[in-house]
Kinemage of the C-alpha trace (Angstrom):
@kinemage 1
@onewidth
@group {chain A} dominant
@subgroup {mainchain}
@vectorlist {calphas} color= white
{ca met a 1} P 6.425 31.719 -35.135
{ca lys a 2} L 5.323 28.529 -36.897
{ca lys a 3} L 8.159 26.544 -35.301
{ca tyr a 4} L 6.379 27.599 -32.143
{ca ser a 5} L 3.230 26.465 -33.140
{ca leu a 6} L 4.224 23.096 -34.064
{ca ile a 7} L 5.653 22.788 -30.819
{ca lys a 8} L 2.407 23.219 -28.731
{ca lys a 9} L 0.903 20.652 -31.404
{ca leu a 10} L 3.455 18.539 -30.580
{ca leu a 11} L 2.943 19.165 -26.317
{ca tyr a 12} L -0.675 19.158 -26.953
{ca leu a 13} L -0.548 15.446 -28.743
{ca ile a 14} L 1.936 14.080 -25.433
{ca asn a 15} L -0.937 15.403 -23.440
{ca ser a 16} L -3.427 13.937 -25.039
{ca ile a 17} L -1.536 10.537 -24.973
{ca val a 18} L -1.204 10.696 -21.020
{ca ala a 19} L -4.555 12.059 -20.488
{ca ala a 20} L -5.882 9.118 -22.574
{ca ile a 21} L -3.837 6.494 -20.634
{ca leu a 22} L -4.862 7.995 -17.608
{ca leu a 23} L -8.819 7.685 -18.383
{ca leu a 24} L -7.885 4.224 -19.382
{ca ser a 25} L -6.477 3.502 -15.842
{ca tyr a 26} L -9.599 4.389 -14.221
{ca leu a 27} L -11.102 0.741 -15.296
{ca leu a 28} L -7.920 -0.885 -13.799
{ca pro a 29} L -10.045 -1.733 -10.394
{ca phe a 30} L -12.580 -3.497 -12.394
{ca ile a 31} L -10.379 -5.797 -14.503
{ca ser a 32} L -8.695 -8.531 -13.189
{ca pro a 33} L -5.038 -8.950 -14.021
{ca lys a 34} L -5.704 -12.553 -15.158
{ca ser a 35} L -7.577 -11.274 -17.977
{ca val a 36} L -5.107 -8.782 -19.246
{ca pro a 37} L -1.893 -8.963 -17.266
{ca thr a 38} L -0.203 -6.181 -19.355
{ca phe a 39} L -2.829 -3.931 -18.303
{ca ala a 40} L -2.337 -4.275 -15.220
{ca val a 41} L 1.048 -2.940 -14.848
{ca leu a 42} L -0.549 0.196 -15.593
{ca ser a 43} L -1.586 0.543 -12.015
{ca leu a 44} L 2.060 1.381 -10.921
{ca leu a 45} L 2.196 4.165 -13.257
{ca val a 46} L -1.015 5.713 -12.308
{ca pro a 47} L 0.757 8.409 -9.705
{ca phe a 48} L 3.232 9.455 -12.764
{ca leu a 49} L 0.388 10.155 -14.892
{ca ile a 50} L -1.696 12.220 -12.221
{ca ile a 51} L 1.430 14.279 -11.811
{ca ala a 52} L 2.022 14.608 -15.764
{ca asn a 53} L -1.558 15.790 -16.290
{ca leu a 54} L -1.250 18.215 -13.374
{ca leu a 55} L 2.032 19.569 -14.771
{ca phe a 56} L 0.081 19.962 -18.497
{ca leu a 57} L -3.060 21.459 -16.909
{ca ile a 58} L -0.709 24.037 -15.199
{ca tyr a 59} L 1.042 24.838 -18.459
{ca trp a 60} L -1.626 25.484 -20.546
{ca leu a 61} L -3.407 27.521 -17.634
{ca ile a 62} L -0.418 29.771 -17.713
{ca lys a 63} L -0.639 30.086 -21.535
{ca leu a 64} L -4.028 31.005 -21.236
{ca lys a 65} L -4.982 28.010 -23.417
{ca lys a 66} L -8.048 26.323 -23.632
{ca gln a 67} L -6.344 23.068 -24.019
{ca phe a 68} L -6.015 22.658 -19.922
{ca leu a 69} L -9.519 21.610 -20.221
{ca leu a 70} L -8.298 18.021 -21.333
{ca ser a 71} L -6.415 17.331 -18.456
{ca ala a 72} L -8.696 19.223 -16.130
{ca val a 73} L -11.864 16.985 -17.315
{ca val a 74} L -9.507 13.697 -16.901
{ca leu a 75} L -8.423 14.767 -13.510
{ca gly a 76} L -11.899 15.979 -12.447
{ca ile a 77} L -13.314 12.379 -13.306
{ca gly a 78} L -10.638 10.612 -11.146
{ca trp a 79} L -11.063 13.066 -8.128
{ca leu a 80} L -14.744 12.065 -8.524
{ca phe a 81} L -14.583 8.283 -8.817
{ca ser a 82} L -11.045 7.278 -8.167
{ca ser a 83} L -9.116 6.842 -5.127
{ca pro a 84} L -7.650 10.310 -3.825
{ca phe a 85} L -3.901 10.871 -5.085
{ca tyr a 86} L -3.488 13.412 -2.391
{ca lys a 87} L -5.297 14.432 0.751
{ca leu a 88} L -5.603 18.099 1.422
{ca ser a 89} L -6.736 17.757 5.209
{ca gly a 90} L -6.824 14.487 7.496
{ca thr a 91} L -8.434 14.089 10.976
{ca asn a 92} L -7.340 14.172 14.299
{ca asn a 93} L -10.184 13.582 16.769
{ca val a 94} L -8.116 10.718 19.142
{ca leu a 95} L -10.086 8.908 21.666
{ca asn a 96} L -8.594 7.222 24.935
{ca ser a 97} L -10.678 4.257 23.793
{ca asp a 98} L -8.733 3.927 20.262
{ca val a 99} L -6.728 0.909 19.531
{ca lys a 100} L -3.557 2.150 17.819
{ca val a 101} L -2.774 -0.296 14.548
{ca met a 102} L 0.498 -0.136 12.991
{ca ser a 103} L 1.556 -1.823 9.697
{ca tyr a 104} L 5.190 -2.060 8.778
{ca asn a 105} L 7.354 -3.608 6.131
{ca val a 106} L 10.719 -3.903 7.868
{ca arg a 107} L 13.064 -5.431 5.263
{ca thr a 108} L 13.961 -8.161 7.564
{ca phe a 109} L 15.297 -5.475 10.262
{ca asn a 110} L 18.002 -5.160 7.548
{ca tyr a 111} L 19.507 -8.409 8.095
{ca tyr a 112} L 21.081 -8.498 4.549
{ca lys a 113} L 22.555 -5.098 5.468
{ca trp a 114} L 20.987 -3.360 2.244
{ca asn a 115} L 21.109 -0.270 4.382
{ca lys a 116} L 24.511 1.110 5.146
{ca asp a 117} L 23.109 2.466 8.357
{ca lys a 118} L 24.424 -0.313 10.868
{ca asn a 119} L 21.947 0.849 13.282
{ca ala a 120} L 19.132 0.728 11.404
{ca ala a 121} L 17.499 -2.016 13.008
{ca gln a 122} L 17.960 -0.906 16.259
{ca lys a 123} L 16.627 2.266 15.075
{ca thr a 124} L 13.263 0.276 14.043
{ca phe a 125} L 13.003 -1.121 17.075
{ca glu a 126} L 13.112 2.095 18.856
{ca phe a 127} L 10.957 4.247 16.317
{ca ile a 128} L 7.844 1.086 17.171
{ca thr a 129} L 8.683 1.309 21.108
{ca glu a 130} L 8.152 5.292 20.759
{ca lys a 131} L 4.864 4.837 18.889
{ca glu a 132} L 3.283 2.300 21.139
{ca pro a 133} L 1.050 0.528 18.849
{ca asp a 134} L -1.200 -1.736 20.209
{ca ile a 135} L -1.303 -3.872 17.250
{ca leu a 136} L 1.718 -4.179 15.365
{ca ala a 137} L 1.644 -5.934 11.783
{ca ile a 138} L 4.978 -6.827 10.438
{ca gln a 139} L 5.836 -7.855 6.621
{ca glu a 140} L 9.222 -8.917 5.555
{ca phe a 141} L 9.749 -10.142 9.053
{ca tyr a 142} L 12.852 -11.614 10.601
{ca glu a 143} L 12.941 -13.753 13.746
{ca ser a 144} L 16.236 -12.454 15.687
{ca asp a 145} L 17.115 -12.849 19.236
{ca lys a 146} L 18.065 -8.834 18.414
{ca ile a 147} L 14.439 -7.740 18.469
{ca ser a 148} L 13.819 -5.456 21.600
{ca phe a 149} L 10.032 -4.248 21.880
{ca thr a 150} L 7.852 -6.593 23.939
{ca tyr a 151} L 4.382 -7.855 23.594
{ca pro a 152} L 2.141 -9.745 25.927
{ca tyr a 153} L 0.962 -11.635 22.960
{ca lys a 154} L 2.175 -12.216 19.645
{ca tyr a 155} L 1.903 -14.789 16.385
{ca ile a 156} L 4.842 -15.215 14.059
{ca lys a 157} L 4.769 -17.317 11.233
{ca thr a 158} L 7.948 -17.934 9.422
{ca lys a 159} L 8.570 -19.800 6.370
{ca ser a 160} L 10.106 -22.804 7.749
{ca lys a 161} L 12.212 -23.500 11.257
{ca asn a 162} L 15.475 -23.013 9.656
{ca asn a 163} L 14.245 -20.057 7.382
{ca lys a 164} L 13.284 -17.007 9.562
{ca phe a 165} L 11.716 -14.911 7.476
{ca gly a 166} L 8.086 -14.445 7.476
{ca leu a 167} L 4.954 -12.314 9.046
{ca ala a 168} L 4.308 -11.439 12.784
{ca ile a 169} L 1.860 -9.592 14.351
{ca tyr a 170} L 1.995 -8.649 18.089
{ca ser a 171} L -0.818 -7.674 20.083
{ca lys a 172} L -1.909 -6.145 23.749
{ca phe a 173} L -4.519 -7.920 23.337
{ca lys a 174} L -5.158 -11.555 24.179
{ca ile a 175} L -4.928 -14.000 21.017
{ca ile a 176} L -7.459 -16.754 20.994
{ca arg a 177} L -7.024 -17.672 17.540
{ca gln a 178} L -4.320 -17.550 14.855
{ca gly a 179} L -3.644 -19.022 11.737
{ca ser a 180} L -1.787 -18.655 8.347
{ca leu a 181} L -3.359 -18.923 4.705
{ca asp a 182} L -0.127 -20.410 3.196
{ca phe a 183} L -0.024 -19.033 -0.226
{ca ala a 184} L 1.307 -21.677 -2.548
{ca asn a 185} L 4.567 -21.305 -4.813
{ca ser a 186} L 5.460 -18.104 -2.827
{ca thr a 187} L 7.458 -16.844 -0.162
{ca asn a 188} L 4.835 -14.064 0.137
{ca asn a 189} L 1.703 -14.991 3.002
{ca ala a 190} L -0.756 -13.872 4.883
{ca ile a 191} L -1.634 -14.622 8.587
{ca tyr a 192} L -4.590 -13.645 11.014
{ca ile a 193} L -5.149 -13.210 14.586
{ca asp a 194} L -8.607 -13.166 16.689
{ca ile a 195} L -8.007 -10.936 19.797
{ca leu a 196} L -10.226 -10.201 22.739
{ca lys a 197} L -10.955 -6.627 23.258
{ca asp a 198} L -13.300 -5.961 26.453
{ca lys a 199} L -16.411 -8.034 25.198
{ca asp a 200} L -15.435 -7.974 21.315
{ca thr a 201} L -13.473 -10.320 19.156
{ca ile a 202} L -11.753 -8.611 16.495
{ca arg a 203} L -9.771 -10.611 13.482
{ca val a 204} L -6.702 -8.645 12.663
{ca tyr a 205} L -4.882 -9.980 9.223
{ca asn a 206} L -1.359 -9.240 7.785
{ca leu a 207} L -1.311 -9.394 4.372
{ca his a 208} L 2.072 -9.535 2.060
{ca leu a 209} L 0.838 -10.141 -1.423
{ca glu a 210} L 3.380 -10.985 -4.060
{ca ser a 211} L 6.542 -8.683 -4.508
{ca leu a 212} L 7.447 -7.083 -7.607
{ca lys a 213} L 11.081 -7.112 -6.842
{ca ile a 214} L 11.597 -3.352 -7.673
{ca asn a 215} L 14.585 -1.897 -6.664
{ca pro a 216} L 13.932 1.835 -5.407
{ca asp a 217} L 17.623 2.383 -6.149
{ca lys a 218} L 17.349 1.871 -9.598
{ca glu a 219} L 15.703 2.936 -12.427
{ca asn a 220} L 13.546 -0.061 -13.114
{ca phe a 221} L 11.289 0.866 -16.279
{ca gly a 222} L 14.252 2.396 -17.982
{ca glu a 223} L 16.383 -0.742 -17.670
{ca glu a 224} L 17.632 -2.271 -21.020
{ca asn a 225} L 16.123 -5.314 -20.853
{ca ser a 226} L 12.408 -4.255 -20.333
{ca glu a 227} L 10.750 -7.301 -21.688
{ca lys a 228} L 12.152 -9.665 -19.165
{ca leu a 229} L 10.977 -6.431 -16.504
{ca leu a 230} L 7.463 -6.771 -17.891
{ca lys a 231} L 7.371 -10.492 -17.976
{ca arg a 232} L 8.380 -10.491 -14.216
{ca leu a 233} L 5.845 -7.958 -13.321
{ca lys a 234} L 3.046 -9.624 -14.935
{ca ser a 235} L 3.478 -12.825 -13.345
{ca ser a 236} L 3.733 -10.966 -9.920
{ca phe a 237} L 0.379 -9.481 -10.854
{ca thr a 238} L -1.078 -12.815 -11.895
{ca lys a 239} L -0.048 -14.210 -8.778
{ca gln a 240} L -1.159 -11.137 -6.510
{ca thr a 241} L -4.690 -12.104 -8.125
{ca asn a 242} L -4.571 -15.610 -7.286
{ca gln a 243} L -3.467 -14.727 -3.456
{ca thr a 244} L -6.456 -12.150 -3.380
{ca glu a 245} L -8.819 -14.635 -4.348
{ca val a 246} L -7.411 -17.038 -1.367
{ca phe a 247} L -7.540 -14.197 1.087
{ca leu a 248} L -11.225 -13.072 -0.164
{ca ala a 249} L -12.721 -16.709 0.373
{ca his a 250} L -11.312 -16.713 4.000
{ca glu a 251} L -12.289 -13.394 4.892
{ca lys a 252} L -15.758 -14.121 3.550
{ca gln a 253} L -15.879 -16.622 6.567
{ca trp a 254} L -15.515 -13.943 9.164
{ca lys a 255} L -18.668 -11.723 9.925
{ca gly a 256} L -17.359 -9.594 13.238
{ca lys a 257} L -15.095 -6.517 13.346
{ca lys a 258} L -11.824 -6.725 11.259
{ca ile a 259} L -8.683 -4.956 10.566
{ca ile a 260} L -6.503 -5.644 7.784
{ca cys a 261} L -2.908 -4.706 7.243
{ca gly a 262} L -0.262 -5.198 4.643
{ca asp a 263} L 1.802 -4.563 2.026
{ca leu a 264} L -0.140 -5.253 -1.217
{ca asn a 265} L 2.887 -4.231 -3.409
{ca asn a 266} L 0.274 -2.681 -5.731
{ca thr a 267} L -1.531 0.671 -5.532
{ca ala a 268} L -5.115 1.942 -4.684
{ca tyr a 269} L -5.854 1.839 -8.465
{ca ser a 270} L -5.429 -1.755 -8.622
{ca trp a 271} L -7.817 -4.568 -9.191
{ca val a 272} L -6.119 -6.294 -5.981
{ca tyr a 273} L -6.857 -3.157 -3.723
{ca asn a 274} L -10.762 -2.887 -5.209
{ca gln a 275} L -11.412 -6.571 -4.314
{ca ile a 276} L -9.601 -6.349 -0.655
{ca ala a 277} L -10.921 -3.062 0.113
{ca asn a 278} L -14.623 -3.511 -1.350
{ca asn a 279} L -16.941 -2.568 1.761
{ca lys a 280} L -14.276 -1.301 3.930
{ca lys a 281} L -12.821 1.583 5.283
{ca asp a 282} L -9.245 2.800 3.843
{ca ala a 283} L -7.875 4.320 7.030
{ca tyr a 284} L -5.537 6.950 4.698
{ca ile a 285} L -8.819 7.741 3.080
{ca glu a 286} L -10.943 8.475 6.279
{ca ala a 287} L -7.928 10.168 8.163
{ca gly a 288} L -4.867 10.601 6.456
{ca lys a 289} L -3.423 13.779 4.865
{ca gly a 290} L -0.906 14.578 2.044
{ca phe a 291} L 0.221 11.610 -0.524
{ca gly a 292} L 0.100 8.893 2.110
{ca lys a 293} L 3.328 7.611 0.223
{ca ser a 294} L 4.420 4.527 2.006
{ca phe a 295} L 7.055 2.945 -0.470
{ca asn a 296} L 10.620 4.812 -0.712
{ca tyr a 297} L 10.393 5.546 -4.571
{ca phe a 298} L 10.914 8.309 -6.711
{ca phe a 299} L 7.195 9.496 -6.545
{ca pro a 300} L 4.596 9.249 -4.299
{ca val a 301} L 3.210 5.305 -4.203
{ca arg a 302} L 1.137 4.005 -1.709
{ca ile a 303} L 1.293 0.301 -1.590
{ca asp a 304} L 0.826 -0.249 2.292
{ca phe a 305} L -2.716 -0.407 3.655
{ca ile a 306} L -4.885 -0.154 7.110
{ca leu a 307} L -8.305 -1.201 6.249
{ca thr a 308} L -11.310 -1.798 8.694
{ca asn a 309} L -15.077 -2.128 8.831
{ca glu a 310} L -17.559 0.498 7.448
{ca asn a 311} L -19.032 1.167 10.781
{ca thr a 312} L -15.451 1.783 12.615
{ca glu a 313} L -14.584 5.192 13.104
{ca val a 314} L -10.961 5.799 11.753
{ca thr a 315} L -9.903 8.985 14.416
{ca arg a 316} L -6.292 9.548 13.369
{ca phe a 317} L -3.856 8.372 10.404
{ca arg a 318} L -0.373 9.041 9.783
{ca thr a 319} L 2.586 7.842 7.587
{ca phe a 320} L 6.328 8.359 8.820
{ca pro a 321} L 8.719 8.965 6.250
{ca val a 322} L 11.591 7.132 8.343
{ca lys a 323} L 14.127 5.167 6.368
{ca tyr a 324} L 15.083 2.407 8.217
{ca ser a 325} L 13.297 0.410 5.627
{ca asp a 326} L 12.544 0.783 1.820
{ca his a 327} L 8.585 0.925 3.253
{ca phe a 328} L 7.442 3.674 5.541
{ca pro a 329} L 5.409 2.425 8.736
{ca ile a 330} L 1.858 3.559 8.900
{ca leu a 331} L -0.115 4.255 11.924
{ca ala a 332} L -4.230 4.124 12.344
{ca asn a 333} L -6.016 4.872 15.243
{ca leu a 334} L -9.268 2.976 15.249
{ca asn a 335} L -12.269 3.448 17.524
{ca trp a 336} L -15.574 0.890 17.732
{ca glu a 337} L -17.479 2.846 20.696
């Protein structure tokens, strides 16, 4: 009996630590990674911390122990004040006047053969063609003659004439302006276009913030040289902060309707997301369902986003778990009428 009591005490101690870390993580959106880079790494672990607390909550409830209150209170605070981890129900009020927007990190259309499926690129082209987005924002784009989908308008920005890696935005609407933010000392970038829809001019951003270089096929957080991993993550988060500041300064100059697509390489519990999503609607939060998982990792991670003005109606949001890339494509229906 004493041994069993000791085990329960140990479990509650672990529960307390996990709950305390999750509670601390709620401060992440308000603290710049420049101030405490190590703390920013915690944003990647929030989904795991939520799941761990849920498991402890269920365990103590089954045992009919009041210890369940600890995780219940911490999770309740997150439910009220933090970005949702899971959406119980979505919205499907699609209108004929909707604009369908897709954001997709395609991982170079499998140019480097990371996917053993030799037809991964063709399947990607066919998938995009089938979904027929009006606006398509692609990260980790690779310019190739094999691209089979066609749009009347497009803006492609690669690193150089010889380096065909970069970003692209395809549009069914006329592009009247385009540009690149050209992040310093990075292979990542942000581009934008201004499109004409009826009498409206809408700005569309395609963001790809600094990559964390986490391989979904490996257990990175358990690798032997964890110090090296932590140093790399801290460096990436600092770069993301600088890139976010560059983006926000540019975005501030545009007062009209906007759509922000992209791979932020960070979660909805981060300072980066909080800054970019401020005073905007997150299409997943407005109309999504489930975890919204957009990165093919071993626990639910949402790092790809579609954001828009607060007065925009999001009539539908979907994530497609197709494994043609290490990211899953996301699609939102937006309406301004």
